[in-house]
Structure formats: structure tokens, C-alpha cells
C-alpha positions in Angstrom: -10.0 -45.5 -26.1 -13.6 -44.3 -26.1 -14.8 -40.9 -27.3 -15.6 -39.9 -23.7 -12.1 -40.8 -22.5 -10.6 -38.8 -25.4 -12.7 -35.8 -24.5 -11.8 -36.0 -20.8 -8.1 -36.4 -21.7 -8.3 -33.4 -24.0 -10.0 -31.3 -21.3 -7.4 -32.3 -18.7 -4.6 -31.3 -21.1 -6.3 -28.0 -21.7 -6.5 -27.3 -18.0 -2.7 -27.8 -17.7 -1.9 -25.4 -20.6 0.4 -22.6 -19.4 -0.8 -19.0 -19.2 -0.5 -17.3 -22.6 1.1 -14.3 -20.8 3.8 -16.5 -19.1 2.4 -15.3 -15.7 0.6 -17.1 -12.9 -3.1 -16.1 -12.9 -2.8 -14.6 -9.3 0.2 -12.6 -10.3 -1.5 -11.3 -13.5 -4.6 -10.4 -11.5 -2.4 -8.5 -9.0 -0.6 -6.6 -11.7 -4.0 -5.6 -13.3 -5.2 -4.4 -9.9 -2.0 -2.4 -9.3 -2.3 -0.8 -12.7 -5.9 0.2 -12.1 -5.1 1.4 -8.6 -2.1 3.4 -9.9 -4.4 5.2 -12.3 -6.8 6.0 -9.4 -4.0 7.4 -7.2 -2.5 9.3 -10.2 -5.8 11.0 -11.0 -6.3 11.9 -7.3 -2.8 13.3 -6.9 -3.1 15.3 -10.2 -6.4 16.7 -9.0 -4.8 17.7 -5.7 -1.8 19.4 -7.4 -4.3 21.4 -9.5 -6.2 22.6 -6.4 -2.9 23.3 -4.6 -1.6 25.5 -7.4 -4.9 27.2 -8.2 -6.0 28.1 -4.7 -4.6 31.5 -3.6 -5.4 31.1 0.1 -4.0 27.5 0.5 -2.8 26.8 4.0 0.7 25.6 4.7 0.4 24.5 8.3 3.2 21.9 8.7 6.5 22.6 10.5 9.7 20.6 10.3 9.1 19.5 13.8 7.0 17.6 14.6 5.1 17.2 11.3 7.9 16.6 8.8 10.0 14.7 11.3 7.0 12.4 11.9 6.5 12.0 8.2 10.2 11.2 7.7 9.9 8.5 10.4 6.8 7.1 8.7 8.7 7.0 5.4 11.7 5.2 6.9 9.3 2.6 8.5 7.5 2.0 5.3 10.7 1.7 3.3 12.1 -0.7 5.9 8.9 -2.8 5.5 9.6 -3.2 1.8 13.0 -4.6 2.6 11.5 -7.1 5.1 8.9 -8.0 2.5 11.7 -8.7 -0.1 13.4 -10.9 2.5 10.2 -12.8 3.1 9.7 -13.4 -0.6 13.3 -14.6 -1.1 12.9 -17.0 1.9 9.6 -18.4 0.5 11.2 -19.0 -2.9 14.0 -20.9 -1.2 11.6 -23.0 0.9 12.8 -21.5 4.2 9.3 -21.4 5.8 10.4 -20.3 9.3 12.5 -17.5 8.0 9.7 -16.3 5.6 7.3 -16.2 8.5 9.6 -14.1 10.6 10.1 -11.6 7.9 6.4 -11.5 7.2 5.9 -10.8 10.9 8.4 -8.0 10.8 6.6 -6.5 7.8 3.3 -6.6 9.7 4.8 -5.0 12.7 6.3 -2.2 10.6 3.0 -1.7 8.9 1.2 -1.4 12.3 3.9 1.1 13.4 3.3 3.2 10.3 -0.5 3.1 10.8 -0.2 4.0 14.5 2.1 7.0 13.7 -0.4 8.1 11.0 -3.4 7.9 13.3 -1.6 9.7 16.1 -0.8 12.5 13.6 -4.5 12.7 12.6 -5.5 12.8 16.3 -3.2 15.8 16.9 -4.6 17.6 13.8 -8.2 16.9 14.9 -7.4 18.4 18.3 -6.0 21.5 16.5 -9.4 21.9 14.7 -8.6 20.3 11.4 -11.2 18.3 9.6 -12.6 17.6 6.1 -14.6 20.8 6.3 -12.7 23.1 8.7 -9.5 25.0 8.7 -8.4 26.5 12.0 -6.0 28.9 10.2 -8.8 30.5 8.2 -7.6 29.4 4.8 -9.2 27.2 2.2 -11.0 24.2 3.7 -9.8 22.2 0.7 -6.5 21.5 2.5 -8.2 19.4 5.1 -10.5 17.8 2.6 -7.7 16.7 0.3 -5.1 15.8 3.1 -7.4 13.5 5.0 -9.0 12.0 1.9 -5.7 11.1 0.2 -3.8 10.0 3.3 -6.9 8.2 4.4 -7.1 6.3 1.1 -3.4 5.3 1.4 -3.8 4.3 5.1 -6.7 2.1 4.1 -4.4 0.4 1.6 -1.8 -0.1 4.3 -4.3 -1.6 6.8 -5.7 -3.9 4.0 -2.1 -5.0 3.3 -1.5 -5.8 6.9 -4.6 -8.0 7.0 -3.6 -9.7 3.8 -0.1 -10.4 5.1 -1.5 -12.0 8.3 -3.8 -14.2 6.1 -0.9 -15.1 3.8 1.3 -15.9 6.8 -1.3 -18.2 8.3 -2.0 -19.9 4.9 1.7 -20.3 4.1 2.4 -21.8 7.5 -0.3 -24.4 7.1 0.6 -25.2 3.5 -2.7 -23.8 2.3 -0.9 -21.2 0.3 2.5 -21.3 -1.4 5.5 -19.0 -2.2 3.6 -17.6 -5.1 1.0 -16.1 -2.8 3.8 -14.5 -0.7 5.3 -12.9 -3.9 2.0 -11.7 -5.1 1.1 -10.0 -1.8 4.6 -8.5 -1.8 3.8 -6.8 -5.2 0.9 -5.1 -3.5 2.9 -4.0 -0.5 5.7 -2.5 -2.6 3.0 -0.6 -4.6 1.6 0.9 -1.4 5.1 1.9 -0.4 5.7 3.5 -3.8 2.5 5.5 -3.6 3.7 7.0 -0.3 6.8 8.3 -2.1 4.5 10.6 -4.0 2.1 11.3 -1.2 4.8 12.5 1.3 6.4 15.2 -0.8 3.1 16.4 -2.3 1.1 16.6 0.9 3.8 17.2 3.5 6.9 18.8 2.0 4.9 21.2 -0.2 2.9 22.3 2.8 5.7 23.4 5.1 5.0 26.8 6.6 7.1 29.6 5.2 
């Protein structure tokens, strides 16, 4: 065997070496992204809590109906989407393509419902005079600034996840992507759901009118 052939064989073997972290590269990348994003959300929510506690004229405009009821419905929808995503992941690992695609479709639909409910809520608040810089109740404008910024950031993650799920479904259906891609996207979707479990009590339940 020539020196060139030995070099090529060695390079091929190196390319097949398993990940030193025992994780697929795409899964490791997603975990690193989730960790960095969690730090971002953690810092933002901590900053919000600091403002909430330290502002004496903080407005508490929400009422159980319709604000909290709508928030509870959105929470139920998002938690349900995590279950459908788990089902899609399980079906993909078992090689049940049609079942996986159905569950991915259900997850997309639930994500769209969540986004629609959120945008409808924003629309009502805009009609009432709320914005990033205005407070129709006369209190601190920081309520609108923080509420729309934080929920907007989360909504952006949801919409990005919906687009990613559609791409993954198309790729998986055409065998361009595999079950690992479904699982990796599922990690992102579950993270988005988890963040909402902090956003909802902090921005909704803590701002119920007394």
C-alpha cells in the first residue's frame, strides 16, 4: 500500500471517529444554543423582576377574564404541543414516517393557534392604548416596554420553531433529513415551552389587578 493510500485511509478513519462527547454534532449544537438562550431569557426575566419590585407605580392591568383565561388557554395549547412533539419524536425513532408527519403537523397547528391567540391579545391591548412607551392607566410605562419585549421575544421563538418544524417535516418526508433532526428540533420546541412556564406567572399572574 502506497503512502498516499495510507494517508487517505487514515483520514477516512478519522472522519468516522465518534464524537468525544457521545452526542451527535447537531444535538450538541442545539444543546449549546439552548444553554446560551436560557442565559439570555434568565437575564431578561431577572431584570424584569427587579423592575417589577422596584417600581412603586407599577400597573397591574390584567383581570382573570379575559386576560388570565386567555393566558391559561395559551399555556394549555403550548403544553399540548410538547406532547405532540414527543409523539413525533417517538414515531421517527421507530421509523413510522406517516405517524411522525401527522404529529409534526399537529405540533405546527398548535403552535399557530398559540401565536394567533397571542397576537389577538396584543391587538386588544393596542386598542386599549398600551404600547412600548405608553400606559393608558397612567402608571409606569415600563410595564408595556417589558411585557411586549419579553412576550415578543418568546413569540419570535415560537414562530421560528413553527418554520423549523415545517422544514423538518418536508425534509424528513423526502428522506433529506432523518429522525435525529426531528429529535433535535424537538429539544428546541420543549425549551420554548419551558420558557413560557416562567413568562406566564411572572408577566400575567403577578400583574392581576387587585
